[in-house]
N, C-alpha and C positions, 0 to 999 in steps of 0.2 A: 504494500500500500504506500503510495507516495503522498506528499503533502496535499496535492490537488484533490486526490481521491478522498483523503481524510476530511478535508473541508467540505466536499460535496456530500459525503456520507453523514457528517455531523449536521449539516443543514437539513438533509432528508429525514434524519431521525430526531431532530430538534434537541440535540445534545451538544456539549462543548467539543471543540477540536481535541482537547486533552482526553476527554472521555472516549472520543472516537478512536484515537490512537491506542489507548489502553485496551479497548474492546478488540481492535484489530490484532494487537500483539497477543491477547489471550487466545484468539482464534488460531493464529499461527502456531502458538505454543501447543495447543491441543492437536493440531495436525501433525506437528513434529513428534509428539508423544505417540500418536496413533501409528506412525510409520516406524516406530522402534527407538526413537530418540537417539539415533546414531548420527554423528557428524559426517561420516563418510559412508555413502550408500554402497552396498555390495553390487558388483558389476554382473 
């Protein structure tokens, strides 16, 4: 998520940009954990 996306998402959800970034990072964290939480993916 880039800054422009965060601003747009915040406006759509009627939340602050900081809240938008926090929510986005939580989503990315969950996806990372679901994939095994490994920095290097197995080929």
